[in-house]
N, C-alpha and C positions, 0 to 999 in steps of 0.2 A: 373123771376126776375126785381128787379128795380132796374134803376141804377139815381139820382140824380133827381127822382120823372119821370123819362124817363123807359119804358117796353124795357127792354133788351132780345133779342131772342137769344136762345141757339139754336146756328148753328153748334154745334160739331156732327162729327160722331160718335159718341159710340160706334160702330162698327169696323171700321178701330182704332178710341182710343187704345181701347180692344191687338188690336192687338199689335198693339207697343210694348205694356206694356207688355205682354205674350214677344213679339223676345225678350225685354233686357234683358228679364232672360238668355240667349243664354251667354251671355258676362260672365260670369261668370263661365262657360264650353267651353272656346274659347279653343282647341287643336291647332292655328295653329301651336303652338311651334313644334308641333311633326314633323311632313312634311320639318320643316326647321332647323330642329336642326342640322345637319351635314354642314348645308353649313352655317348658321350663326357664327357656332365656327369657323369655317374656315377664314369668314370675320376676326370675334375676333380678333382673335392669329395670322394674319397675320403683320409681324413685333415688336410682342410683344417679351417684356426683360422678362425673369423671368419665372415661374408659370405660363402654359395657362389656358386660363378660359376652365371649366368644363362644364358651365349650360349657356343656351344663356339668352341672354337682356330679351327676352320675354318670356322667362319661368320662369326668376324673374318676371317682370312684372301681368305673372300669379299668384305667392308668393304674391305678394305686393298685388292684388288683395283682398288672401282672409287672409289677413295676419286683414284687418281691425274685422275679424270672430274669428279668430286661431291666437295663442300664437305660437310661435318661433316652438318650440317641437310638435305641433300641425301639423304645417305644415309639417315638418320634416315626421311626421306620414303621412300627407295624401301625399309627393313626393315618402313614401317607396310602397305607397297602388297601385301608379303613375308605379310605378318598379314590381309587384307583377305582375301586369294584363297585362304587356311587352308594355305599352303606352311609357314610358321613357326607358332609357337604362340606367343610374343612378340615386344617385338621392344625396342628400348633407345633412350632421347636419346641426343640426340649427344653427350654428354659423357659417356654412356659406352663411345660405339665411341672416344671422343677416350683417352679412360684409356687401352682398349684394343689401340688401333693404332698411335699416336704417336710413341714410340720403338721401338716393334718392334722387334727386329734378325731376320730369319730366322733358321735354322738352317742349316747348308749338311750334308749326309749323305751323305760321300763313299766309304762301308764298300760293301764288293763292285766297288773297282776294285785292279785288280790289273796294271794296265799302265798307263802314261799316257804324251802327246805333248804338251810345256803348252806355253802362249804366255801374255805376259802384256802388258796394257798399258791406258794410261789414257783419258780422255775427260770430257771437260767440259760439266755443265749448267747454263744459267744461273739463280740465285738471286730474279730478279723478275720481272716479267711485263707490261711499260713497254711490254717490243717495241722492239727500236732505233729504228725512222722516231720515235716518241714521245720516247723522248730526246735522238734528233739534233734534232727539232723544239721544243722545250719545255723540252729540261733534262734531268738524272738528279732528282726531287724529294726524295732523298737525298742532302745533300754529301755521305756518306761515299762510297767505293772502292766501289762494290759487289765483290764478288767469286764466280768460281764455286763448285760444289760438284763435287769431283773424285771420279771414280770410274774405280776402277783392279781388273781382273779378271784373275784365274789362269784358263786353261778348258783341257779338255782340245782338239789343233784336230781330232781324228778325231769326237766324238763331240759336243761341244760342254757335254760336262758342266764346268760350275765350278767347281773347288774352292777358290777365293778369293777372294772379296771385302773390298774398302779403300774405305770413304769420308770422306770430310773436308773442312773449307771448306779452297780456295786459301790456303796459303801454311800451312797449322796440322797437317799429317800429314808424313807418311814419301812417300819421294820413288815412283817406279816401279821403281827395282835395287830400293830396300829392300825394298819391299811384295814382287818377286820373290822374294829372298833365306828372307823368313820363310814365304810361300806353300808352298813347294818341301819346308824343312823342313818343314814339317807334314805334309806330305802323304806324306815319306818316313817321318817317324814315326808314321804310320797306315797304314805295309807296301804305301806305294804306289811301285809301281818305275818311274822317272822315265827315258824313254830319250833322249828330244830336248827341249830347250829352246829354243822361235823366238824372238824378241827385235829392236828395233828397234835405230836406232843410238843411242836416250836407255839400252839398259843396257849398252852396252859398259864395263862397272865388271870391272876385277879382282875386286874380290868372287863376283862374277856366274859367272866361270869354275873359279873354285876352287872353285867347290859342285859343281856342274854336276862337273866333275872327281873332284873323292871321292865323288861318288855314282855315277859311271861314264856319266853321261849323254852327250850330244854336243850340244855350244853353235852352236844358228846363227843369231848375232846382227851383225849389221850393224855392222862398223868403219867408226872415224870414220874422217874424209877426215885427220884430219892423228895420226893412231893412230904412237905410238912405240914401241921394239922395242928401249929403254936396258934394257938386264940389270941396271943398278944399283937400276932399283926393278922396283917394280910385279907382276902374274904374269909367271911363265916360260910357265901354259895359253896365257894370252892371249899373250904373244908369239907363240908356234908358229902361233897363229888368225892373225894379221895376215899374217905371211907369207907363210901358205896364199892367203890374200884376196888380200894385193898381185901375187903370183903368178900368180894366175889371172884377174884383176879381175872387177868385181863381175859381172856374168853369167854367167859363169861359173861364181863362188860360185854365185852365186840360184841357177844353175838345178840343182847336182850336191845344193845343200843342201835342194832341196826347200824356200826361203825363203818364198815366197808360201803356205806350207800354215797361217803363224800367223795371216792372214786371216779363214780360217770360224771359230777361237775366238776371237776377241779386235771385231776388225773386225763380223763381221759381227752378232754380238750388239749390239752398240753401234749399230747401223743401223737393225738390224729395232726395239731400245728407241724411238732418237729416234722411227720411224715412227708407230708405235703412242701411244707418251705424249706427243710435242713432247721439245723439249730446256727447258724449262722449269720448276721443281723447282715442286709447289705449297704444300711449309711453307714458314715464314717462324723460325723457333727453329734455333736450331745443332741442337739435340737430333736435332728432327726434321728438319732437312733432312741431317744424316748416316745417322740411319734408313729417309729417302727414296730416298738410292741404294743400300742393303743392299736395300734390298725390288723396285726395280725391279731389275734385275739379275735378281735369283731368277726373279724372274715369269715375265721372259722369255726363260728358258732353262725354265719351267718349261713354256709352250708351246709353245716350239722341240721339250719332246720328247717 
């Protein structure tokens, strides 16, 4: 393979990589919730007022994974099979499962992370299941313009550990730079020392250069072609990066800054997510779609780690 006129040697251990992909399949049948069923329920119901929980959270997370392939009635059927085989003591109907996982947004635990090299990027997911051909052939049955679900993640490019997720319907939420700024500030508040921030041309905004400078991080952000160095406005820290970018040119700048490192932490996660779950969302309500964006990103990272 060649890159920018240079020979690139593939150093990947394919036998080891193949085994990693095989092991990921065990994620779909992780039955750890069976051994901790009673103890987890006891903790969940401690001091709870009203009706007690009948199903532990870990079991509902298992259902959440399979919801990408089965509807809620299908999940009830799966739970029945687990009861019939003596794996779990009881099952809930599809309404119970819906109430537990429909709008659930998983927590992101970044405790223990001391240093990070972050990258932020976004992707879009389809909010209908009609398919491009059917829409082209017969038209969209919904006269309203269907919008995509936007999912933005910020992750450590080395460990692929996600430190922030944003999910919203297209046109209703914060932009990618705004999301990156929020994720960086939240990580710093939790004690994470951010060494570098990677972003494509969409992140070439003054605020991000100011933030990275304030925390001592190196901004590796692709500069737009029409970037200005006007001293009367903007960020002086961005102007410095613009001048360096223009002096070196894109290829030299990208090679020296290791700009390609942003791919493993963001595009790699999106690519793996869409390969496994597809681009279509299964939810229909706005709340369900938003939660699904968080759930998909969190699930794929759990598999990769």
